[in-house]
N, C-alpha and C positions, 0 to 999 in steps of 0.2 A: 393501346399499349402494344409494343412490338413483342415478338416471341423472346427476344433477347432481354427486354426489360422485365418481363414477368419473373424469371428466375432470380434476377437481382433484387426485385422488390420482395419476393418471398424470403430470400436469405436475410434481408434487412429486418423483416418482421420476426423471423426466428431469433434474431439477436437483440431485439428490443427488450426482451425480458432482462437481459444484463443491464441495460441502461435503467430500467425500472428499479432493479435492485439497488443500483448505485444511487438513484434519486432518493429512495426510501432511506438508505443508510446515511446519506448526507444530512437529511432532515432529522434523523435520530441523533446524530452527533450535535447538530445545532440545538436541538431541544435540551440535550444533556447539559450543554454549556450555558444556555440561556436560563435554565431552571432556577439558578440562584438569584436571578434578577426579576424575572416575571414568571407567572404561573407557579409560584413557590409552593402553594398548597398541593398542586398536582404532583410536583416533584417529591414532596414529602410522602405522598401516597405511593408513588411508583418505585422510588429508589430502594426501599427496604428489601425488595425481592427481584428487582430488574435494573440493570445498568444500561440505558439506551446507547450511551457512547461506546461502551465496550462491545455491545451487540453490533453497532454500525461498523466499527473498524474490522471486526471479524467477517462481516459480510463483504466488505471491501477486499479483504485478503483472499477470501474464496474466489471472488470474481477475478482478481489478479492472477491467481493460480490457474484459473480456467482459460483466460484469454491471452496472457502475456507469452506463454510458450508457443501458442498458435502464431503470434506475431513473429517471433524469432524464426520458427520453422517455415512460415510463409516467405519470409525474406530470404532464408537460406544463407545468411551471411551475418557473422558477428559484427562486422563493420556497419552494415545497414541497420542492425538492431540498435547499436549504440548511437548512431546518428539519429534514428527515430526517437529513442528515449530522451536524448538530450534536448531536441527541439520540442518534445512533448511536455517535459517537466520543468526544465530550467527557466524558461521565460517567465512563467507565472510565479515560480518559486522566488526568482529575483525581485519581481514586483512586490511580493509579499514581504520579503526581507527589507527592501527599501521603505515600503510603506510603514513597516513596524518601527524602523529607526526614526522616520519623520514624525510619526505619531508620538513616539517617546519624547522627542525634542519639543514637541508642542504641548506636552503634558498629558497626553492621553495614552494609557497603556504602559507596558513595560517591555524591556528587552532582556529581562530575566538575568541580570548581572553581566551581560556581555560588555557593558561599558567599562567594567573593572578589568576584564581580560580580553581585549579586542582581538589579539593575535590568536589566542586559543579558540575564541568563538569563530573567527573567520576560517581557521583551519578545519574546524568541525563542520562548518556550513558548506565548505567547498564541494564536498561530494554528497551533500544532503544526508549526512550520517551523524547528526549531532548526538543522538541518544546512545551511540556506541563509541563515541569519542569524547565523552565527558563535556560536551559543549552545551550551551543553552538551546532549548527548543524554541525557536522564534519563527513564526507564531508557535504557540504551545502545541498545536496539533502535528507539527513536523516530526515528532518522535516516530511516527509510523513510517515515514519515508526512509528511515534508517534500515528497517527490515525489508522494505521493498527493494532497496539498493542491494542488500546482501543477497536477496533472492535473484535479482538480475545477474549479479556476479556468478552465482552458482549455476544459473541456467546457461550462461555463456560458456563456462568451463565444461559443463556436462555435454553441451552441444558440440564443443570443439573435439571432445574425445569420443563422440558417438555413443554416450551413455545417457542420453536425455530421455529415453523412453521408459526408464524403470521408475516411474513416478510413484507407484504403489510401494516399492521397497523404501524409497526415500521418506515417504509419508509415515510408514511404520517405524522406521529408524528414529525419526524425530519424535514421534509419539512415545516411543520407548525411552528416549532420553528424558522427556518430561516426567514420565511415570517413575523411573528408577532413580535418577540423580538430579532431577530438575531443582530440587530444593537445596542441593549442595553446591550449585554453581556459584562462583563469586560474582559480585557486582562491582564495577569500577575498579578492578584489580590493577589495571595498568595505569589508568589516568589518576588513580589515587596515590601513586608512588612518588618518589622524589628523584632528583638527579636525572640520570639517563632514562628513568622510567617515569619521569614527571609528565603531566598532561600535555604540555606544549610539545615535548619531544615525541611522544606517542602519536599525537595528531599529525605532526609533520612527516614522521616516518611512514605512517599508514597512508597518508595522502600520496606521498611519492611512490610507494610500492604499488598501490592500487592503480594510480595513473599510469605508471610504467607498464603494469600488466595489461591494462586496457589498450594502451598504445601498441604493445606487442601483439595482442589478440587481433587488432585491426590491421596488422601489417600485411596479411595475405600470405605470409610464408608459413608453411605448415608447422614446423617444429617451434618456431618463435611464437606463433599464434597459440598453440596448445600450452606452451610453457607460461606465456603471459596470462592467459585466461585462468589457468590453475593457480598461479601466484596471486592474482587479484582475489579469486574466490577464497583461497586459504586465509588471506589477511582479513577478509570480511567475516569469515566464520570464526576466526580467533577473537575478533572484537565482539561479535555477537555472543560468544560463549563466556568470555571472562570480563568484558568491559562495558556491559550495559550501565547506563546511569542508574541511579537508585529509583528507577521507575521503568516498567510496571512491577515485574517480579523476576526472580532469578531464572525461572523456567519459561518466561514469556517468549523469548526469542525462538525457542524450539517449538513451542505451541503454535506460534504464528507460521513457522515454516511447515509444520505438520498440516495446518489448514491449507496453506498455499499449494503444497504438493498434492493434497487431496483434491483440490480444485483441478489441478492438472490431470490427475488420474481420471476424474469424471469426464473431462474433455476427451481423453484418449479412448475411454469406453464409448463415448458418443461417436467418435470417428472410426470405430471398429479396430482400434489398435490395442485394446484390452478387453477381456471378457467381462461383460456387465455383471454377472453374479459375483465374480471374484472382486471386481471393483467395489461393489456394494458392501461385501463383507469387510474389505479393507477400510472403507470409509467409516463404517460403524465402529470398527476396532480402534481406529485412530481417534474418533470422537470420544470413545470411552476412555482411552488412555489419557487424552489431554484433560478431560473433565476430572477423571480420577486422580491424575497426578497433581492437578491444581488443588483439589480438595485435601489430598494427603499432605502436601508440602505447605499448603496455606495455613495449616494449624501451627506450623513453626514460624511462618513468615506472614503475620497479619498485615493486611494491605493498607498502608498509609493511615493508620488509626481507625479504620473502619471496623465496626463490630464484626467479630469472627463469623457468627451465624448469618449476619446480613451479607457479608462478602461471599460466603459459600452459596447462598441463594443467587446472588448476582452472577457468580462465575458459571453456575450450572445453567441458569436461564439464558444468559447472554450467548454462550457457546451453542447450547442446544437450539436456541431461537435462530441464531445465524445459520446453523445447519438445516433446520426445518425450512427457513425462508428460501434458502438456495434450492433445496429439494423441491419445494412447491413451484418456484420459478421454473425449474427444469421441467417439471411435469406439464406446466402450462405454457411452455415456450412457443408452441404453435398457435396459441390464442392471440388475438389482437390486444396490444397493450395500450392503455390510455396515453395519448400523445403527450400530455403534460408530464407524466412520469418519465417517459423516454427523454423528453427535453430536459428535465431536471437531472437525469443521469448524464446527459451531454455536458452540462455546466457544473457537474458535481465537484470536480477538482477545484474550480474557483470557489464554489460554496464552501468547500472544506477549508481552504487556505485563508479565505478572506473573512469568514464569519467571526473569528476571534478578534480581529481588529475592530470590527463594528461593535462587537459586544464590549470591548475594552473602552471604546469611546463612550458608549452608553453608560457603562459602569462609573465612569469618571465625571458624570454630570448627575449628581444625586437628585436634582430636582425632577429628573425624568422618571425616576423609579423609587419605590419604597416597598419593602417586603410586606408591610402591614396593610397595604391597599387591597381592596376586595377584587374579586374576579371581574366585576364590571369595569374596572380600570385596567387590570392586568391583561385581560384578553385582547382589547384593542392595542395595548402596548406590544404584546407578543406578535400580533398580526402585522403591526407596523414594522417591527424589527425584521420579521421574515421577509416582508416586501422589500425593505432596504437591502437586505443580504442578497436576495435573489436578483434584484435590479442591478446591484454592483457586480455580482458574479456574471450575469448575462453580458454586461458591458465588457468585463475583462476577457470573457470567452471570445466575444466577437471582435474585440480590438487587439487582443494579445494572443490568446491561445490559437484560435483558428488560423490567423494569418501565418503564425510561426509554424504550425503544423504543415501548412502548404509549402512553406519554404523548406521544411525538413524533408518532405517528399521529393522536392526538386533536388535537394542535396543528395538524397539516397540514389536517385536515378543517375546522378552525375558521378558520385564517388563511392557508391555502396558496393560495387562489385569490380574490383581492379582487374584489368585484363591479365589473363594468365595466372590468376590467383589460384593457390592450392586450398584456400580457405573453404571450409564447409565440406570437404571431402569425407572427413570422419563423421561430421554431423549428419550428413545425408545418408550414411550407411544404415542398413537395416531394412527390414521388409516394410513395404507399404509407403515409402517416402513420397513417391510421386503422387499417389492417391491422396495422402495426407496433405501434401502441399496444395493440391487442387481444392480440397475441401476447405482448408484453412484460409484459402484466398478469399472466400466469401466473408471472412471476418475483417478484411482490410478496412472497410468503411467504419465499422464499429470501433476498431482499435484507433483509427485516426480521428474519428469524430467524437468519441466518448472519452472517458477518463483513462481508457486503457487499463482499467482495473485499479488505478492509483486512487487513493482516497482524495 
């Protein structure tokens, strides 16, 4: 191995812990959704005190917060960032949407009422923000992509104005919102209106404004880019604050952003851009505020019919478990990670988006499953389901995700940095930019090859 190859291999090993976390998180979400079909006795034992699906998505959000800002800063360009994100997320997202519709037409699964309002559904799906545009989540797990997209919009705006390094302040602010007014935030306030505030008009207006903002942000002209990025972020934050669908909770959007910005803060501490003791204190404070805010407001907003005491156990154990898992991964980041876990992390976006389709098909063939069957039948069924999910996900990763990621990298090289562009001048301001860019360059392979933090 050459001297040049050794540092690259070492950096990949250091990043494998992120892939391992993604792999574990994806399996937890699969287990949570499969538990009503197989291993039902295990689910009845676990769910009174722990929600594996909620745990999994919060692990994903921490990973996103850690690695996505590194991707943006490494590229040094909002245009490159959006090209990368589009090629990373949209191909498989479109595959999942089309597969959902085809499965519905064949009598397997549901498209959650989209057939009744196709225009509303399509306008909510356009920007992968169904859960804040009153559209159906198809597949059902795509609700998390709404918050990922709002986070991306925020990152682009903060980078454009050179305010992207204040991650601790943003994490604390979001945590404070959860604690103080989280339970008072409205749900579906815009989409639930009528006339000009009706759901169709809201979606179309939001789509046009956000797309116009992104286009301006990618223009390369300083004033236009800053204005466009801020416009898109403002619309995203408005939707997250007052227009979440009636799931998960009024404070969920800000709890998610608090976790994501905490992930960013940890990244900055690791890169020497923030003091580690201060970052640790902020991370603990944010965790306490998000847990405490949920417990406080959850008494007034019981979660989807779940017993109040059970929901509180789930909220505490899921968020605390996600934080502990991320912390353990961070502490062990220099250790060798089992290759199978790193590989699962690499295909985790496919696992996340495709497993509901496979479970829906399984659910609609009653002869395949029955809750009263013993573990001697349920365990092989569960193993078979996981094998099918992983096999299908590996196929879509190698046939869809990976080739399109390569195309995205070629598109970035060609169009990512327009000649004479003023873009990124404010984003690059601040101490340590060159050092941070060099350090975050080592993340390029993980961002391109893994899920990029996305569930």
